[in-house]
mmCIF file of the N, C-alpha and C atoms, coordinates in Angstrom:
data_MODEL
# 
_entry.id   MODEL 
# 
loop_
_atom_site.group_PDB 
_atom_site.id 
_atom_site.type_symbol 
_atom_site.label_atom_id 
_atom_site.label_alt_id 
_atom_site.label_comp_id 
_atom_site.label_asym_id 
_atom_site.label_entity_id 
_atom_site.label_seq_id 
_atom_site.pdbx_PDB_ins_code 
_atom_site.Cartn_x 
_atom_site.Cartn_y 
_atom_site.Cartn_z 
_atom_site.occupancy 
_atom_site.B_iso_or_equiv 
_atom_site.pdbx_formal_charge 
_atom_site.auth_seq_id 
_atom_site.auth_comp_id 
_atom_site.auth_asym_id 
_atom_site.auth_atom_id 
_atom_site.pdbx_PDB_model_num 
ATOM 1   N N  . MET A 1 1  ? -2.854  1.388   49.443  1.00 0.00 ? 1  MET A N  1 
ATOM 2   C CA . MET A 1 1  ? -3.477  0.339   48.680  1.00 0.00 ? 1  MET A CA 1 
ATOM 3   C C  . MET A 1 1  ? -3.586  -0.911  49.541  1.00 0.00 ? 1  MET A C  1 
ATOM 4   N N  . ARG A 1 2  ? -4.685  -1.600  49.396  1.00 0.00 ? 2  ARG A N  1 
ATOM 5   C CA . ARG A 1 2  ? -4.875  -2.837  50.161  1.00 0.00 ? 2  ARG A CA 1 
ATOM 6   C C  . ARG A 1 2  ? -4.087  -3.985  49.545  1.00 0.00 ? 2  ARG A C  1 
ATOM 7   N N  . ALA A 1 3  ? -3.764  -4.952  50.369  1.00 0.00 ? 3  ALA A N  1 
ATOM 8   C CA . ALA A 1 3  ? -3.076  -6.137  49.877  1.00 0.00 ? 3  ALA A CA 1 
ATOM 9   C C  . ALA A 1 3  ? -4.030  -6.996  49.053  1.00 0.00 ? 3  ALA A C  1 
ATOM 10  N N  . GLU A 1 4  ? -5.310  -7.021  49.433  1.00 0.00 ? 4  GLU A N  1 
ATOM 11  C CA . GLU A 1 4  ? -6.314  -7.808  48.709  1.00 0.00 ? 4  GLU A CA 1 
ATOM 12  C C  . GLU A 1 4  ? -7.610  -7.021  48.602  1.00 0.00 ? 4  GLU A C  1 
ATOM 13  N N  . TYR A 1 5  ? -8.373  -7.312  47.568  1.00 0.00 ? 5  TYR A N  1 
ATOM 14  C CA . TYR A 1 5  ? -9.681  -6.691  47.381  1.00 0.00 ? 5  TYR A CA 1 
ATOM 15  C C  . TYR A 1 5  ? -10.724 -7.783  47.224  1.00 0.00 ? 5  TYR A C  1 
ATOM 16  N N  . ASP A 1 6  ? -11.925 -7.532  47.706  1.00 0.00 ? 6  ASP A N  1 
ATOM 17  C CA . ASP A 1 6  ? -13.015 -8.496  47.621  1.00 0.00 ? 6  ASP A CA 1 
ATOM 18  C C  . ASP A 1 6  ? -13.968 -8.077  46.501  1.00 0.00 ? 6  ASP A C  1 
ATOM 19  N N  . PHE A 1 7  ? -14.003 -8.874  45.435  1.00 0.00 ? 7  PHE A N  1 
ATOM 20  C CA . PHE A 1 7  ? -14.870 -8.586  44.302  1.00 0.00 ? 7  PHE A CA 1 
ATOM 21  C C  . PHE A 1 7  ? -16.073 -9.522  44.248  1.00 0.00 ? 7  PHE A C  1 
ATOM 22  N N  . THR A 1 8  ? -16.422 -10.118 45.369  1.00 0.00 ? 8  THR A N  1 
ATOM 23  C CA . THR A 1 8  ? -17.514 -11.072 45.438  1.00 0.00 ? 8  THR A CA 1 
ATOM 24  C C  . THR A 1 8  ? -18.820 -10.475 44.910  1.00 0.00 ? 8  THR A C  1 
ATOM 25  N N  . ASP A 1 9  ? -19.130 -9.257  45.268  1.00 0.00 ? 9  ASP A N  1 
ATOM 26  C CA . ASP A 1 9  ? -20.386 -8.626  44.860  1.00 0.00 ? 9  ASP A CA 1 
ATOM 27  C C  . ASP A 1 9  ? -20.212 -7.673  43.670  1.00 0.00 ? 9  ASP A C  1 
ATOM 28  N N  . ALA A 1 10 ? -19.087 -7.780  42.976  1.00 0.00 ? 10 ALA A N  1 
ATOM 29  C CA . ALA A 1 10 ? -18.810 -6.889  41.851  1.00 0.00 ? 10 ALA A CA 1 
ATOM 30  C C  . ALA A 1 10 ? -19.765 -7.171  40.698  1.00 0.00 ? 10 ALA A C  1 
ATOM 31  N N  . LYS A 1 11 ? -20.105 -6.126  39.962  1.00 0.00 ? 11 LYS A N  1 
ATOM 32  C CA . LYS A 1 11 ? -20.972 -6.245  38.789  1.00 0.00 ? 11 LYS A CA 1 
ATOM 33  C C  . LYS A 1 11 ? -20.218 -5.729  37.581  1.00 0.00 ? 11 LYS A C  1 
ATOM 34  N N  . LYS A 1 12 ? -20.501 -6.339  36.414  1.00 0.00 ? 12 LYS A N  1 
ATOM 35  C CA . LYS A 1 12 ? -19.864 -5.892  35.178  1.00 0.00 ? 12 LYS A CA 1 
ATOM 36  C C  . LYS A 1 12 ? -20.335 -4.502  34.829  1.00 0.00 ? 12 LYS A C  1 
ATOM 37  N N  . ASN A 1 13 ? -19.442 -3.734  34.221  1.00 0.00 ? 13 ASN A N  1 
ATOM 38  C CA . ASN A 1 13 ? -19.770 -2.389  33.766  1.00 0.00 ? 13 ASN A CA 1 
ATOM 39  C C  . ASN A 1 13 ? -20.753 -2.499  32.592  1.00 0.00 ? 13 ASN A C  1 
ATOM 40  N N  . PRO A 1 14 ? -21.982 -2.009  32.754  1.00 0.00 ? 14 PRO A N  1 
ATOM 41  C CA . PRO A 1 14 ? -22.962 -2.140  31.666  1.00 0.00 ? 14 PRO A CA 1 
ATOM 42  C C  . PRO A 1 14 ? -22.640 -1.260  30.463  1.00 0.00 ? 14 PRO A C  1 
ATOM 43  N N  . TYR A 1 15 ? -21.721 -0.313  30.620  1.00 0.00 ? 15 TYR A N  1 
ATOM 44  C CA . TYR A 1 15 ? -21.372 0.601   29.533  1.00 0.00 ? 15 TYR A CA 1 
ATOM 45  C C  . TYR A 1 15 ? -20.151 0.141   28.742  1.00 0.00 ? 15 TYR A C  1 
ATOM 46  N N  . ALA A 1 16 ? -19.449 -0.857  29.257  1.00 0.00 ? 16 ALA A N  1 
ATOM 47  C CA . ALA A 1 16 ? -18.261 -1.361  28.568  1.00 0.00 ? 16 ALA A CA 1 
ATOM 48  C C  . ALA A 1 16 ? -18.695 -2.265  27.416  1.00 0.00 ? 16 ALA A C  1 
ATOM 49  N N  . LYS A 1 17 ? -18.045 -2.097  26.261  1.00 0.00 ? 17 LYS A N  1 
ATOM 50  C CA . LYS A 1 17 ? -18.350 -2.947  25.124  1.00 0.00 ? 17 LYS A CA 1 
ATOM 51  C C  . LYS A 1 17 ? -17.823 -4.350  25.391  1.00 0.00 ? 17 LYS A C  1 
ATOM 52  N N  . GLN A 1 18 ? -18.622 -5.321  25.043  1.00 0.00 ? 18 GLN A N  1 
ATOM 53  C CA . GLN A 1 18 ? -18.186 -6.704  25.217  1.00 0.00 ? 18 GLN A CA 1 
ATOM 54  C C  . GLN A 1 18 ? -17.431 -7.140  23.968  1.00 0.00 ? 18 GLN A C  1 
ATOM 55  N N  . LYS A 1 19 ? -16.374 -7.897  24.181  1.00 0.00 ? 19 LYS A N  1 
ATOM 56  C CA . LYS A 1 19 ? -15.568 -8.401  23.081  1.00 0.00 ? 19 LYS A CA 1 
ATOM 57  C C  . LYS A 1 19 ? -15.439 -9.906  23.217  1.00 0.00 ? 19 LYS A C  1 
ATOM 58  N N  . LYS A 1 20 ? -15.208 -10.561 22.097  1.00 0.00 ? 20 LYS A N  1 
ATOM 59  C CA . LYS A 1 20 ? -15.006 -11.996 22.086  1.00 0.00 ? 20 LYS A CA 1 
ATOM 60  C C  . LYS A 1 20 ? -13.794 -12.282 21.219  1.00 0.00 ? 20 LYS A C  1 
ATOM 61  N N  . GLN A 1 21 ? -12.896 -13.066 21.750  1.00 0.00 ? 21 GLN A N  1 
ATOM 62  C CA . GLN A 1 21 ? -11.717 -13.449 20.990  1.00 0.00 ? 21 GLN A CA 1 
ATOM 63  C C  . GLN A 1 21 ? -12.104 -14.547 20.009  1.00 0.00 ? 21 GLN A C  1 
ATOM 64  N N  . ILE A 1 22 ? -11.664 -14.390 18.751  1.00 0.00 ? 22 ILE A N  1 
ATOM 65  C CA . ILE A 1 22 ? -11.965 -15.380 17.719  1.00 0.00 ? 22 ILE A CA 1 
ATOM 66  C C  . ILE A 1 22 ? -10.692 -15.693 16.944  1.00 0.00 ? 22 ILE A C  1 
ATOM 67  N N  . THR A 1 23 ? -10.781 -16.740 16.143  1.00 0.00 ? 23 THR A N  1 
ATOM 68  C CA . THR A 1 23 ? -9.710  -17.064 15.205  1.00 0.00 ? 23 THR A CA 1 
ATOM 69  C C  . THR A 1 23 ? -10.260 -16.801 13.814  1.00 0.00 ? 23 THR A C  1 
ATOM 70  N N  . ILE A 1 24 ? -9.489  -16.081 13.001  1.00 0.00 ? 24 ILE A N  1 
ATOM 71  C CA . ILE A 1 24 ? -9.948  -15.725 11.656  1.00 0.00 ? 24 ILE A CA 1 
ATOM 72  C C  . ILE A 1 24 ? -8.765  -15.816 10.698  1.00 0.00 ? 24 ILE A C  1 
ATOM 73  N N  . ASN A 1 25 ? -9.029  -16.293 9.499   1.00 0.00 ? 25 ASN A N  1 
ATOM 74  C CA . ASN A 1 25 ? -7.995  -16.365 8.469   1.00 0.00 ? 25 ASN A CA 1 
ATOM 75  C C  . ASN A 1 25 ? -8.043  -15.094 7.638   1.00 0.00 ? 25 ASN A C  1 
ATOM 76  N N  . ILE A 1 26 ? -6.943  -14.365 7.614   1.00 0.00 ? 26 ILE A N  1 
ATOM 77  C CA . ILE A 1 26 ? -6.839  -13.116 6.863   1.00 0.00 ? 26 ILE A CA 1 
ATOM 78  C C  . ILE A 1 26 ? -5.610  -13.213 5.957   1.00 0.00 ? 26 ILE A C  1 
ATOM 79  N N  . ASP A 1 27 ? -5.772  -12.775 4.717   1.00 0.00 ? 27 ASP A N  1 
ATOM 80  C CA . ASP A 1 27 ? -4.656  -12.795 3.774   1.00 0.00 ? 27 ASP A CA 1 
ATOM 81  C C  . ASP A 1 27 ? -3.470  -12.010 4.340   1.00 0.00 ? 27 ASP A C  1 
ATOM 82  N N  . LEU A 1 28 ? -2.256  -12.497 4.061   1.00 0.00 ? 28 LEU A N  1 
ATOM 83  C CA . LEU A 1 28 ? -1.045  -11.834 4.557   1.00 0.00 ? 28 LEU A CA 1 
ATOM 84  C C  . LEU A 1 28 ? -0.950  -10.393 4.065   1.00 0.00 ? 28 LEU A C  1 
ATOM 85  N N  . SER A 1 29 ? -1.340  -10.147 2.822   1.00 0.00 ? 29 SER A N  1 
ATOM 86  C CA . SER A 1 29 ? -1.264  -8.783  2.287   1.00 0.00 ? 29 SER A CA 1 
ATOM 87  C C  . SER A 1 29 ? -2.221  -7.847  3.037   1.00 0.00 ? 29 SER A C  1 
ATOM 88  N N  . THR A 1 30 ? -3.356  -8.361  3.464   1.00 0.00 ? 30 THR A N  1 
ATOM 89  C CA . THR A 1 30 ? -4.314  -7.557  4.222   1.00 0.00 ? 30 THR A CA 1 
ATOM 90  C C  . THR A 1 30 ? -3.761  -7.236  5.607   1.00 0.00 ? 30 THR A C  1 
ATOM 91  N N  . ILE A 1 31 ? -3.130  -8.214  6.231   1.00 0.00 ? 31 ILE A N  1 
ATOM 92  C CA . ILE A 1 31 ? -2.526  -7.991  7.544   1.00 0.00 ? 31 ILE A CA 1 
ATOM 93  C C  . ILE A 1 31 ? -1.417  -6.951  7.437   1.00 0.00 ? 31 ILE A C  1 
ATOM 94  N N  . GLU A 1 32 ? -0.575  -7.066  6.420   1.00 0.00 ? 32 GLU A N  1 
ATOM 95  C CA . GLU A 1 32 ? 0.504   -6.105  6.230   1.00 0.00 ? 32 GLU A CA 1 
ATOM 96  C C  . GLU A 1 32 ? -0.039  -4.703  5.992   1.00 0.00 ? 32 GLU A C  1 
ATOM 97  N N  . TYR A 1 33 ? -1.140  -4.594  5.243   1.00 0.00 ? 33 TYR A N  1 
ATOM 98  C CA . TYR A 1 33 ? -1.766  -3.291  5.012   1.00 0.00 ? 33 TYR A CA 1 
ATOM 99  C C  . TYR A 1 33 ? -2.185  -2.658  6.332   1.00 0.00 ? 33 TYR A C  1 
ATOM 100 N N  . PHE A 1 34 ? -2.899  -3.428  7.169   1.00 0.00 ? 34 PHE A N  1 
ATOM 101 C CA . PHE A 1 34 ? -3.370  -2.892  8.438   1.00 0.00 ? 34 PHE A CA 1 
ATOM 102 C C  . PHE A 1 34 ? -2.218  -2.634  9.415   1.00 0.00 ? 34 PHE A C  1 
ATOM 103 N N  . LYS A 1 35 ? -1.176  -3.452  9.367   1.00 0.00 ? 35 LYS A N  1 
ATOM 104 C CA . LYS A 1 35 ? -0.015  -3.206  10.229  1.00 0.00 ? 35 LYS A CA 1 
ATOM 105 C C  . LYS A 1 35 ? 0.659   -1.892  9.859   1.00 0.00 ? 35 LYS A C  1 
ATOM 106 N N  . ALA A 1 36 ? 0.833   -1.640  8.568   1.00 0.00 ? 36 ALA A N  1 
ATOM 107 C CA . ALA A 1 36 ? 1.470   -0.396  8.121   1.00 0.00 ? 36 ALA A CA 1 
ATOM 108 C C  . ALA A 1 36 ? 0.600   0.810   8.482   1.00 0.00 ? 36 ALA A C  1 
ATOM 109 N N  . LEU A 1 37 ? -0.699  0.691   8.283   1.00 0.00 ? 37 LEU A N  1 
ATOM 110 C CA . LEU A 1 37 ? -1.610  1.777   8.623   1.00 0.00 ? 37 LEU A CA 1 
ATOM 111 C C  . LEU A 1 37 ? -1.626  2.023   10.132  1.00 0.00 ? 37 LEU A C  1 
ATOM 112 N N  . ALA A 1 38 ? -1.553  0.947   10.893  1.00 0.00 ? 38 ALA A N  1 
ATOM 113 C CA . ALA A 1 38 ? -1.552  1.068   12.356  1.00 0.00 ? 38 ALA A CA 1 
ATOM 114 C C  . ALA A 1 38 ? -0.314  1.807   12.855  1.00 0.00 ? 38 ALA A C  1 
ATOM 115 N N  . VAL A 1 39 ? 0.816   1.572   12.217  1.00 0.00 ? 39 VAL A N  1 
ATOM 116 C CA . VAL A 1 39 ? 2.043   2.292   12.591  1.00 0.00 ? 39 VAL A CA 1 
ATOM 117 C C  . VAL A 1 39 ? 1.849   3.787   12.371  1.00 0.00 ? 39 VAL A C  1 
ATOM 118 N N  . LYS A 1 40 ? 1.259   4.151   11.238  1.00 0.00 ? 40 LYS A N  1 
ATOM 119 C CA . LYS A 1 40 ? 1.002   5.571   10.942  1.00 0.00 ? 40 LYS A CA 1 
ATOM 120 C C  . LYS A 1 40 ? 0.055   6.195   11.961  1.00 0.00 ? 40 LYS A C  1 
ATOM 121 N N  . LYS A 1 41 ? -0.942  5.410   12.396  1.00 0.00 ? 41 LYS A N  1 
ATOM 122 C CA . LYS A 1 41 ? -1.950  5.920   13.330  1.00 0.00 ? 41 LYS A CA 1 
ATOM 123 C C  . LYS A 1 41 ? -1.510  5.811   14.787  1.00 0.00 ? 41 LYS A C  1 
ATOM 124 N N  . GLY A 1 42 ? -0.481  4.989   15.039  1.00 0.00 ? 42 GLY A N  1 
ATOM 125 C CA . GLY A 1 42 ? 0.030   4.843   16.400  1.00 0.00 ? 42 GLY A CA 1 
ATOM 126 C C  . GLY A 1 42 ? -0.828  3.969   17.296  1.00 0.00 ? 42 GLY A C  1 
ATOM 127 N N  . ILE A 1 43 ? -1.498  2.984   16.690  1.00 0.00 ? 43 ILE A N  1 
ATOM 128 C CA . ILE A 1 43 ? -2.314  2.043   17.482  1.00 0.00 ? 43 ILE A CA 1 
ATOM 129 C C  . ILE A 1 43 ? -2.021  0.623   17.020  1.00 0.00 ? 43 ILE A C  1 
ATOM 130 N N  . PRO A 1 44 ? -2.302  -0.379  17.845  1.00 0.00 ? 44 PRO A N  1 
ATOM 131 C CA . PRO A 1 44 ? -2.086  -1.768  17.435  1.00 0.00 ? 44 PRO A CA 1 
ATOM 132 C C  . PRO A 1 44 ? -2.979  -2.139  16.241  1.00 0.00 ? 44 PRO A C  1 
ATOM 133 N N  . TYR A 1 45 ? -2.455  -2.976  15.354  1.00 0.00 ? 45 TYR A N  1 
ATOM 134 C CA . TYR A 1 45 ? -3.207  -3.305  14.151  1.00 0.00 ? 45 TYR A CA 1 
ATOM 135 C C  . TYR A 1 45 ? -4.497  -4.055  14.444  1.00 0.00 ? 45 TYR A C  1 
ATOM 136 N N  . GLN A 1 46 ? -4.525  -4.865  15.527  1.00 0.00 ? 46 GLN A N  1 
ATOM 137 C CA . GLN A 1 46 ? -5.762  -5.571  15.867  1.00 0.00 ? 46 GLN A CA 1 
ATOM 138 C C  . GLN A 1 46 ? -6.856  -4.577  16.252  1.00 0.00 ? 46 GLN A C  1 
ATOM 139 N N  . VAL A 1 47 ? -6.467  -3.521  16.950  1.00 0.00 ? 47 VAL A N  1 
ATOM 140 C CA . VAL A 1 47 ? -7.422  -2.477  17.339  1.00 0.00 ? 47 VAL A CA 1 
ATOM 141 C C  . VAL A 1 47 ? -7.929  -1.769  16.085  1.00 0.00 ? 47 VAL A C  1 
ATOM 142 N N  . LEU A 1 48 ? -7.039  -1.492  15.150  1.00 0.00 ? 48 LEU A N  1 
ATOM 143 C CA . LEU A 1 48 ? -7.425  -0.831  13.905  1.00 0.00 ? 48 LEU A CA 1 
ATOM 144 C C  . LEU A 1 48 ? -8.415  -1.680  13.108  1.00 0.00 ? 48 LEU A C  1 
ATOM 145 N N  . ILE A 1 49 ? -8.140  -2.967  12.997  1.00 0.00 ? 49 ILE A N  1 
ATOM 146 C CA . ILE A 1 49 ? -9.059  -3.858  12.292  1.00 0.00 ? 49 ILE A CA 1 
ATOM 147 C C  . ILE A 1 49 ? -10.413 -3.877  12.993  1.00 0.00 ? 49 ILE A C  1 
ATOM 148 N N  . ASN A 1 50 ? -10.414 -3.943  14.322  1.00 0.00 ? 50 ASN A N  1 
ATOM 149 C CA . ASN A 1 50 ? -11.673 -3.941  15.067  1.00 0.00 ? 50 ASN A CA 1 
ATOM 150 C C  . ASN A 1 50 ? -12.440 -2.634  14.844  1.00 0.00 ? 50 ASN A C  1 
ATOM 151 N N  . LEU A 1 51 ? -11.733 -1.507  14.868  1.00 0.00 ? 51 LEU A N  1 
ATOM 152 C CA . LEU A 1 51 ? -12.381 -0.218  14.623  1.00 0.00 ? 51 LEU A CA 1 
ATOM 153 C C  . LEU A 1 51 ? -13.018 -0.175  13.233  1.00 0.00 ? 51 LEU A C  1 
ATOM 154 N N  . TYR A 1 52 ? -12.310 -0.695  12.249  1.00 0.00 ? 52 TYR A N  1 
ATOM 155 C CA . TYR A 1 52 ? -12.829 -0.698  10.884  1.00 0.00 ? 52 TYR A CA 1 
ATOM 156 C C  . TYR A 1 52 ? -14.073 -1.584  10.781  1.00 0.00 ? 52 TYR A C  1 
ATOM 157 N N  . LEU A 1 53 ? -14.009 -2.780  11.336  1.00 0.00 ? 53 LEU A N  1 
ATOM 158 C CA . LEU A 1 53 ? -15.160 -3.688  11.284  1.00 0.00 ? 53 LEU A CA 1 
ATOM 159 C C  . LEU A 1 53 ? -16.343 -3.133  12.066  1.00 0.00 ? 53 LEU A C  1 
ATOM 160 N N  . THR A 1 54 ? -16.067 -2.488  13.206  1.00 0.00 ? 54 THR A N  1 
ATOM 161 C CA . THR A 1 54 ? -17.136 -1.863  13.997  1.00 0.00 ? 54 THR A CA 1 
ATOM 162 C C  . THR A 1 54 ? -17.806 -0.765  13.192  1.00 0.00 ? 54 THR A C  1 
ATOM 163 N N  . ASP A 1 55 ? -17.014 0.050   12.489  1.00 0.00 ? 55 ASP A N  1 
ATOM 164 C CA . ASP A 1 55 ? -17.562 1.116   11.656  1.00 0.00 ? 55 ASP A CA 1 
ATOM 165 C C  . ASP A 1 55 ? -18.458 0.539   10.560  1.00 0.00 ? 55 ASP A C  1 
ATOM 166 N N  . CYS A 1 56 ? -17.998 -0.542  9.928   1.00 0.00 ? 56 CYS A N  1 
ATOM 167 C CA . CYS A 1 56 ? -18.814 -1.196  8.889   1.00 0.00 ? 56 CYS A CA 1 
ATOM 168 C C  . CYS A 1 56 ? -20.134 -1.700  9.464   1.00 0.00 ? 56 CYS A C  1 
ATOM 169 N N  . ALA A 1 57 ? -20.082 -2.321  10.626  1.00 0.00 ? 57 ALA A N  1 
ATOM 170 C CA . ALA A 1 57 ? -21.295 -2.874  11.245  1.00 0.00 ? 57 ALA A CA 1 
ATOM 171 C C  . ALA A 1 57 ? -22.257 -1.770  11.665  1.00 0.00 ? 57 ALA A C  1 
ATOM 172 N N  . GLU A 1 58 ? -21.734 -0.700  12.265  1.00 0.00 ? 58 GLU A N  1 
ATOM 173 C CA . GLU A 1 58 ? -22.590 0.392   12.727  1.00 0.00 ? 58 GLU A CA 1 
ATOM 174 C C  . GLU A 1 58 ? -23.266 1.112   11.563  1.00 0.00 ? 58 GLU A C  1 
ATOM 175 N N  . LYS A 1 59 ? -22.561 1.222   10.431  1.00 0.00 ? 59 LYS A N  1 
ATOM 176 C CA . LYS A 1 59 ? -23.123 1.896   9.260   1.00 0.00 ? 59 LYS A CA 1 
ATOM 177 C C  . LYS A 1 59 ? -23.875 0.928   8.350   1.00 0.00 ? 59 LYS A C  1 
ATOM 178 N N  . ARG A 1 60 ? -23.933 -0.341  8.759   1.00 0.00 ? 60 ARG A N  1 
ATOM 179 C CA . ARG A 1 60 ? -24.626 -1.383  7.990   1.00 0.00 ? 60 ARG A CA 1 
ATOM 180 C C  . ARG A 1 60 ? -24.151 -1.410  6.541   1.00 0.00 ? 60 ARG A C  1 
ATOM 181 N N  . LYS A 1 61 ? -22.827 -1.313  6.376   1.00 0.00 ? 61 LYS A N  1 
ATOM 182 C CA . LYS A 1 61 ? -22.259 -1.323  5.029   1.00 0.00 ? 61 LYS A CA 1 
ATOM 183 C C  . LYS A 1 61 ? -22.501 -2.684  4.385   1.00 0.00 ? 61 LYS A C  1 
ATOM 184 N N  . ASP A 1 62 ? -22.805 -2.649  3.110   1.00 0.00 ? 62 ASP A N  1 
ATOM 185 C CA . ASP A 1 62 ? -23.040 -3.876  2.361   1.00 0.00 ? 62 ASP A CA 1 
ATOM 186 C C  . ASP A 1 62 ? -21.857 -4.084  1.419   1.00 0.00 ? 62 ASP A C  1 
ATOM 187 N N  . LEU A 1 63 ? -21.504 -5.318  1.205   1.00 0.00 ? 63 LEU A N  1 
ATOM 188 C CA . LEU A 1 63 ? -20.365 -5.652  0.356   1.00 0.00 ? 63 LEU A CA 1 
ATOM 189 C C  . LEU A 1 63 ? -20.869 -6.221  -0.956  1.00 0.00 ? 63 LEU A C  1 
ATOM 190 N N  . GLU A 1 64 ? -20.390 -5.666  -2.055  1.00 0.00 ? 64 GLU A N  1 
ATOM 191 C CA . GLU A 1 64 ? -20.759 -6.185  -3.374  1.00 0.00 ? 64 GLU A CA 1 
ATOM 192 C C  . GLU A 1 64 ? -19.638 -7.101  -3.839  1.00 0.00 ? 64 GLU A C  1 
ATOM 193 N N  . LEU A 1 65 ? -19.955 -8.352  -4.006  1.00 0.00 ? 65 LEU A N  1 
ATOM 194 C CA . LEU A 1 65 ? -18.966 -9.336  -4.438  1.00 0.00 ? 65 LEU A CA 1 
ATOM 195 C C  . LEU A 1 65 ? -19.114 -9.614  -5.918  1.00 0.00 ? 65 LEU A C  1 
ATOM 196 N N  . LEU A 1 66 ? -17.998 -9.546  -6.630  1.00 0.00 ? 66 LEU A N  1 
ATOM 197 C CA . LEU A 1 66 ? -17.972 -9.882  -8.052  1.00 0.00 ? 66 LEU A CA 1 
ATOM 198 C C  . LEU A 1 66 ? -17.058 -11.085 -8.217  1.00 0.00 ? 66 LEU A C  1 
ATOM 199 N N  . TRP A 1 67 ? -17.637 -12.218 -8.591  1.00 0.00 ? 67 TRP A N  1 
ATOM 200 C CA . TRP A 1 67 ? -16.851 -13.439 -8.793  1.00 0.00 ? 67 TRP A CA 1 
ATOM 201 C C  . TRP A 1 67 ? -16.492 -13.563 -10.252 1.00 0.00 ? 67 TRP A C  1 
ATOM 202 N N  . HIS A 1 68 ? -15.216 -13.752 -10.513 1.00 0.00 ? 68 HIS A N  1 
ATOM 203 C CA . HIS A 1 68 ? -14.734 -13.882 -11.893 1.00 0.00 ? 68 HIS A CA 1 
ATOM 204 C C  . HIS A 1 68 ? -14.378 -15.295 -12.199 1.00 0.00 ? 68 HIS A C  1 
# 
């Protein structure tokens, strides 16, 4: 292995999904739900939430809101 590598001419992987870090307010009960589910699935809860939201976006799921 080299001591240093030159990435001057490096290009981003066009096949890698781009992600953006955000701040979002989520109810504590929702976080606990995803944390418990993540333990069962063996993955970090943030990854699980991202997978769920990605699935919703890809399937163009619509949310029906009922205000009481």
